[in-house]
N, C-alpha and C positions, 0 to 999 in steps of 0.2 A: 403486349407486356412492356410498355414504355418504362415503367419504374420497377425496381427490384421488389420481390415479394415482401420483404420486411417493410418497405415504404408503402406498398399498397395496403398493407394490413395495420399500419400505424393507428393506434386508438385515437379517437377524437374527444373522448370524455373519460373521466376518472372511472366511471362504471364499466368501461370496456377494458380498462388496464388490468393485466394479469400480474400479480406480485406487488410488493411494496404496500401491503395493506396497512402496515403500521404508520405510514405517512398519508395514504390516500383513501383508506377505508372509512366507513361511516364513523363520524365522531373523532376522526384523527386530526392532528394539529394542522397539517397542510390543507386538508379538505375544508376545515373550518375557515381558514384564511381565504381560500378561493371562494367559498360560498358567501363570505362577507364582502367580497369584491375588492379586498385590499390586501395585497401581499407585500412582505418585506423583501429587500434584497437578500439573496440567498446563494449558498454554494451547495450543489448536489454532488455528494461524494460517494462513489461506489464503483464496482468493477465494470468492465465494458459490457454493453448490451443488456443492462438491467432496467432501463427506462428513463435515464436522465434527460435525454433530448425529447422523448415523448412527453414527459411531465411538463417540460417547458412549453412545448407546443400546445398541450391541453390547457395550460394556464392562459396563454395568449388567446386561444380560441374561445375559452369560457368567458373571459373578461372582455373580449372584443376590443382590445386596445392595440395601438401601433406596436409592431413586433419586429425587432431587428436581430439578425443572426451574424455572428462573426466566428471564424475559426482561428484559434491562437496560432495555428501552424502557418496560416497564410496571411494573417492580418497584422498590421503594426499600429503605431501611434497615430499615423495619418488616418487610417480607417476608423479608429476609435473616436477621434475628434470629429470626423464627418458625421458619425451617428449621433454624437452628443449635440452637434449643431442642429440636426434635424429634430431631435427630441425636444429642444428648447421651444419649438413651435407646436409640438404635439404632446400635450400633457399626458401623464400616466404611461409613457412609452416604456417598453421592456426591451432590454438588450440581453440576448443570450450569447454567451461565449463558451464554445466547446473547447475542452482541454485548456482551461484557463491557467493551469499550472505551468504551461509552456510560455506564458507571457513573462517577460523580464520585468525588473523593477520599474523601468521607465514607462513601459506599457501599462502596468498596473497603476502607477501614479497618475497616468492620464485619465483613469476612470474615477479616481478618488473624489475629486471635487464634485463631479456630477452626481455621484452616489450620495455624498454628504448633503448636497442641496436638494436632493430628491428630483433632479432633472430627469434621471432615468431610474428604473428599477432593474438592478443587475441580477441575472441568473447565470451563475457560472457552473460548468460541469467539469469534474475532475476525477481521474482514477487514482490520484496521488493524495496523500494526507495533506489537507490544506494548511495545517499548522506549520508545515515545512515549506510549502510551495507558494502560498499566497502571503503577501506582506502583511504585517500585523495591523497597520492602519486600515487597509481595505477589509481585512478579515473581521476586524472589530465592528464593522458596519453591516455585516452580513450574518444571517443565521445559517448554520451548517446542518443540512439534513443528510443523514447517512442512509444510503440505499443498500439493501441486502442482496446477496447472490440469489438467483432464482433456484428454487429446489426442483427436484426431478418431476414432481407433480405439476408444477407450474409450466415447466418446459413441455411436458407431454400435452398439457391443455393448449398451449400455443400451437403445437403441431396439429392437433385435432381441429382447432379453430381455423387454421389455414386451409385444411382440406375441405372443411364444410363451407367456408365463406368465399374463398378466392375462386373467381369464375374460371380462370385458366386451369387451376389444379382440379376443379370439379370436372372439367372437360377431359382431363387426363386419367380420370377414374383411379386416383392414387389409393393404393392399399398399403397401409403401414403394418407389415408383419412383425418387424423388429425395429427398435428405436435406440438400442445401446450405442451403435456406431455414430448415429446422428448426434446424440447427447455428448458422447466422449470427444468427438472432433470439435464440436462447437464450444466446449469448455464452459458451459453455462451462459454463453453470450446469445441472447435471444435473436439479435439481428443476424448473427452468423448462422444460427440454427435454421432460421427461415430461409435464408439465401442458399444454404447448403441443400435444404429440401428441394428448392427450386432447381438447383444445378443437377441434382440427381434425377429429378423428374424429366428435365429437358434431355438428359443423356440417354434415357431409355427409349426404345422404339415406340413411335406414335401409333403403330398399328394394333397395339394391345394395351390393356390396363398397365399402369406403372406400379408394379409390385416391388416394394422397398424392403430389403433385408439388410442385415449387417454386412454381409459379403458384398452385396451390390454397392452399398455406400462406400466401403473401404476401397473397392476397385476404382470407382469413379473419382473419389476424393484424391487418390494418389495421382491421377492423371490431370485433374483440373485445379487443385488447390495448391497454393504456394507452400513450400516446405516449412517456412517459419512465419508464424503470425504472432506478433508481439502482444496481442491482446487475447490470445487463445491458449489452448492446452500446450502447444509447442513452447510457448513462452515459459510456462512453469516447468516443463520437462527439461528444457535446455538450461535454464538457470540452476535447476537441481543438479544436472550433470556437471555444470561448471563448478559449483560449490563443492560437490563431492570429489571432483578431481583434485581441487586444491587441497581439501582436507586429506585426501589420500596421497598427497605429496607427488603428484604426477603433473609437472609443468607442461608436458607435451599435450596431454589430453585437455588440460585447463585452457591452454592458449587456442586449441582447436575450437572448443565450445565458445570461447570469447570471440573468435572470428565469425562463428555462426551468428552470434548476437549482433555483432557489428554489421555484417552483411545484411541482416534482417532489419536494420534500422532501429535497433533497441535504444531506448533513452540512455544516454551516457551517464546521467546521474543515478539511474537505477542500478547500473552495473557497479559504479563507484561506491554507492551506498552499501551494497552487499559485501564489497571487499572490506569496508571499514568494520562491519559487523563481524565478518569472519575473522579478522585480525585479532579481535578480543575473544570471540567464542571458541575458536579452534587453535589459536597459537598462544595468545595471552602472554604469561610471564616466561614461557619457553624462549621467546624472542620479543622483548618489549619494543624493539625498533619496528616491528611489523605494524603496530597500530599507528606509529608516527608516519611511516611511509604511506599507509593506506589513507590516512587523513590528508596528507600532503597531495596524494593522487586525486582525492575527491576535490580539493580546492583547485588543483591545476586544471582538471578536465572541465570544471565549471567555467573557468576563464577562457579556455581554448576551444572547446567543442571539437566536433568531427571536421576533417579527417585526422588531424594531428594527434588528437587525444587517444587514438588507438595505440600509439606508441607508449604513452604514459600508462594506460591500462595494461598493456602487455608487460611492461616492467614490473608493475605492482603485482600482477597475477603470477608471474614466474617467481618473483621473490617470495611471495606468500606460500606458493606451492613447494618451494625448496626449503622453507623454514622448518625447524623442529616444531612438533605439534603438542598442544596441551589444552584440555578443556577444564582445567582445575578451577580457574576463576569463574567460569560459567556454572560449574557444578556447585561452587561455594555459594553463589548468590541464590541458586535454586534451593540448596539445603537450608540456607538462612530464612528464606521466604517460607519454606515448609514449616520451620520452627515457629515462625510468627503466627502462621495459621493454626498450628497445634496448641500453642501456649497463650495466644492472645497478647494483649498489651502489658507485658511484664514491666514492673517499675524499674526505673534507672537506679542503680546502687547510689546511696547517699553521697559517698565520697567522690563520685565523679559527676555529681549534678552541678549545674551552674548556680552561683550564689552572688548575684549582683546587689542584693539588699540585705540590710541588717537582720530583718525578720528571717530571711532564708538561712542566714548564718546561724541564728539562734536555734533554728530547726535542724542544725547539723548538716545543712547542705554544704558539700565540699570538704567536710571535716575528715582529716586523715588522708587526703589525697597526696600522693607522692609524685612530685614533678620529675618526670623521667630524666631530664637533662642534669639533675643534681646527683645522679648516680653513675656508677661505673658502666661504661658502654651505653650510656644514656638509656638505661633500662632498670625498671623496678618491677618485681614479680607480683604486682597487686592484681586484684580481680577487676575485670572490666565488664563481665557478663552478669545478668541477673542471677541470683542464687539458684533459681529453679533449673537453669541450663548451664551452670558453670562447668568448665572442663569440656564443653562440646566443641569438637573440631569441625568447623564448616569448610575450611580450606585445607585440602590435602594436596601438597605440591606434586606436580606431575613427575613422571620418570624421564627426565631429560636433564642435560648438563646444568642449565641455568637454575632450574627449580630444585635440583638436588643440592646446589649450593644454598638456596633459600631454606631448604629443609634442615640442613646441618646448622645453619645460623639460628633458625627458630628453636631447634632442639637444644642448642647451647644456652639459649635464654630460658626456655620454659621447662627444660629437663623432660620429665615424663608426663607433664600435665596434659598435653594434647596428643600424646602418643605419636610424635613425629619420628 
C-alpha cells in the first residue's frame, strides 16, 4: 500500500467519477469541451474532497497533453515562471494550481500573461469564492465551474466501490455494517472518507474480517485523527461554536474557540470574514463601531498574517463578544426581501421617481417631492413606500440603549405610522 486509498482509487475517466454529473455527465458542458479536445482556462470551485483535483487529472489524461501541478501553499512566482517557460516549448500544456485562492496578487499576475496568450491552459482549484480570492483580470479569462457537495448516496457508493475494487481492502474482507460515523467524521470529503476507511481497516486485527461499525470508527478515529481538520466537520463545528459564543456575549469561550482555529491552521481571512459578517448580523446598530473594528481587523490581518494577526483577531473577538447585541438590521432586510417576494415589483411612487428629462416631468415624475432639508429637523412626513405596502415596518429597533434612542427619534418623526 504505497499510496493512500484515495489515491489508489482516483478515477482515470469521467465515466468512473462519482458525483458532479451536472459538469461531467453525458451532454454536460465540461464533458463536451473535453470530448472536443479543447478546454478553456477554468476555476473549479467547491468544498474539499468533491473531485476538483480528480477532474483536472482526468482532463490531462484524456487529452494526453503536458500537465504541470503546483500547490499555492508551497509554490511562488519563481515556480510559476519555470512552468510557463517549459510550456512555451510544449503547446497545449495544462497547469493545475491547487488552492489558487492562496496565491497573492503578484503570484496571480505572473500567470496572467501566459493565460492571455494561450501559452498555458490554467485549471485552478479553490474552496473559496473566486470572486473574492482571484483577481479580476485573471478571473475574467477563466470559466468558473461550481462543484457540488457529495450527497450521502454518492459517498456510500464510494465506500462500496473501494471495498469491491481495492486489492488490499478485499484481502481484509471488509464488512460495512454501519456508515454514519464514517460519513459524519469525513464531512462529505471523499478523500477523507476513503482514507478514514483505510485507517479503520488497518487498525482492526488482521486475523479476522474487518467488521466496521459506528462504535469502531469513533473509537479508532479518536486515537488516530487530529482533533481539528480545517476542511472537515470539525471546521464547521468549531466556527459554529466561535460565532455562537460571540453572539452569546461570552468573550472567554469565544477566544478559546479562536485559539482552537489558530492552532489548527485555519485561514486567517476566513476567521476575519466571519467576524465582519457577525458585526452586522448580531450587533448592528446596537454598537455601530463593531462593524468598523471588524472591517479594520480584516484589513489588518490580510497585511500581517500569522502569528501576529492572532492578537488582532483576539482584540476584535473579545470586543464583539462584549458588545450589546441586536439582529434588527438583519431581520429588517429579511423582512423586506420577503415583501418583495410576496408583492413582486411594485411601482415606485411618482413623487420620488427620477426625472432627468422633460418627458418624464410631463408624466409627473418627481412631482410633489418634498426635499427633506427644506423642512424642520430635515424631515417631511411624505410616503416613500409603494401604496400596496405603505405603513409596513421592516426595521424594528432592538432593545438596547443605542437602538432605543433610534426608536424614540423615529417615533418623534413618524408618530404612530410605523408603530415605533
